[in-house]
Wavefront OBJ file of the C-alpha trace (Angstrom):
o trace
v -18.840 53.914 17.159
v -15.190 55.543 17.095
v -12.619 53.097 14.861
v -10.233 50.468 16.567
v -6.288 51.248 15.811
v -6.067 48.476 13.401
v -8.627 49.661 11.458
v -7.891 52.730 11.026
v -3.739 51.914 10.126
v -5.644 49.431 7.728
v -7.641 52.254 5.948
v -5.081 54.764 5.651
v -2.110 52.482 4.881
v -4.381 51.340 1.976
v -5.421 55.163 0.856
v -2.105 55.748 0.527
v -0.986 52.715 -0.937
v -3.516 53.294 -3.922
v -2.217 57.452 -3.973
v 1.060 55.971 -3.910
v 0.806 53.136 -7.103
v -1.294 56.306 -8.791
v 1.168 58.778 -8.711
v 3.462 56.480 -9.913
v 2.257 55.152 -13.129
v 1.804 58.887 -13.853
v 5.281 59.883 -13.081
v 5.839 57.226 -15.767
v 3.243 58.359 -18.141
v 5.381 61.783 -17.900
v 8.851 59.723 -17.964
v 7.133 58.798 -21.524
v 5.625 61.603 -22.933
v 8.912 63.735 -21.630
v 10.983 61.414 -24.049
v 8.900 61.579 -26.992
v 8.851 65.314 -26.952
v 12.826 65.601 -26.052
v 12.970 63.083 -29.351
v 10.059 65.432 -31.526
v 12.872 68.761 -29.868
v 15.383 66.780 -31.402
v 13.917 65.682 -35.369
v 12.402 68.905 -35.208
v 15.964 70.399 -34.781
v 17.665 68.380 -37.151
v 15.584 69.408 -40.015
v 14.783 73.067 -39.222
v 18.663 73.281 -39.699
v 19.655 70.710 -41.687
v 16.398 71.973 -44.469
v 16.952 75.660 -43.425
v 13.159 75.580 -42.749
v 12.598 78.774 -40.029
v 8.831 76.719 -39.118
v 10.499 73.533 -38.096
v 13.557 75.851 -36.468
v 9.807 77.530 -34.574
v 8.607 74.030 -33.420
v 11.436 73.392 -32.299
v 12.351 75.726 -29.718
v 7.799 75.182 -28.766
v 8.899 71.627 -27.919
v 11.890 72.826 -25.975
v 9.662 75.090 -23.980
v 7.556 71.675 -23.951
v 9.852 70.434 -22.248
v 11.441 72.183 -19.979
v 7.816 72.722 -18.481
v 7.332 68.974 -18.181
v 10.489 68.140 -16.481
v 9.543 70.856 -13.772
v 6.019 68.931 -13.925
v 7.832 65.601 -13.956
v 9.534 66.990 -10.504
v 6.351 67.923 -8.314
v 5.615 64.156 -8.973
v 8.613 62.727 -8.207
v 7.894 64.542 -4.562
v 3.983 63.329 -4.137
v 5.303 60.304 -4.969
v 8.233 59.810 -2.630
v 6.006 61.657 -0.364
v 2.972 59.533 -0.192
v 5.964 56.390 -0.328
v 6.943 57.999 2.601
v 3.616 58.212 4.276
v 2.400 54.177 3.346
v 5.544 53.029 4.518
v 5.395 54.796 7.868
v 1.590 53.788 8.738
v 2.135 50.051 7.537
v 5.094 50.030 10.286
v 2.685 51.773 12.764
v 0.058 49.188 12.284
v -0.426 47.368 15.529
v 0.153 44.224 13.165
v 2.492 45.514 11.324
v 5.844 42.712 11.427
v 8.421 45.724 11.455
v 9.503 46.918 15.213
v 12.523 48.080 16.675
v 14.915 50.629 14.917
v 14.137 50.249 11.638
v 9.612 51.524 12.386
v 10.663 54.759 10.991
v 8.135 55.838 13.783
v 9.807 55.521 16.394
v 12.569 57.563 18.129
v 15.580 55.224 19.895
v 15.855 55.895 22.970
v 18.464 58.453 24.179
v 22.002 57.509 25.137
v 22.320 57.408 28.934
v 25.423 58.232 30.665
v 27.896 55.475 31.668
v 28.113 54.765 35.212
v 30.975 55.118 38.023
l 1 2 3 4 5 6 7 8 9 10 11 12 13 14 15 16 17 18 19 20 21 22 23 24 25 26 27 28 29 30 31 32 33 34 35 36 37 38 39 40 41 42 43 44 45 46 47 48 49 50 51 52 53 54 55 56 57 58 59 60 61 62 63 64 65 66 67 68 69 70 71 72 73 74 75 76 77 78 79 80 81 82 83 84 85 86 87 88 89 90 91 92 93 94 95 96 97 98 99 100 101 102 103 104 105 106 107 108 109 110 111 112 113 114 115 116 117 118
């Protein structure tokens, strides 16, 4: 038996909402990790320079490389989070039971302008 359009949309909305929420939670965790690595980099670099310890300077360089890798990963997560949010909104707005109608609905295109009558 085939699913009704309403059932299909509700299933998609729930799926994309779960993906969006999981990705947003992961995005926040990576943001906190980035902050910790940035602070660690600054502390290691400052202590390495202040005390003249090359080991801390090397640690600061490694932490800086890790920070750059985290920035790239964080940007990819942001793109996924935004994509899941857009898919959730489109499916929510396209649902037959959705209160969103008219020009606010992202799943419909506005009508083409008509030529003026003479």
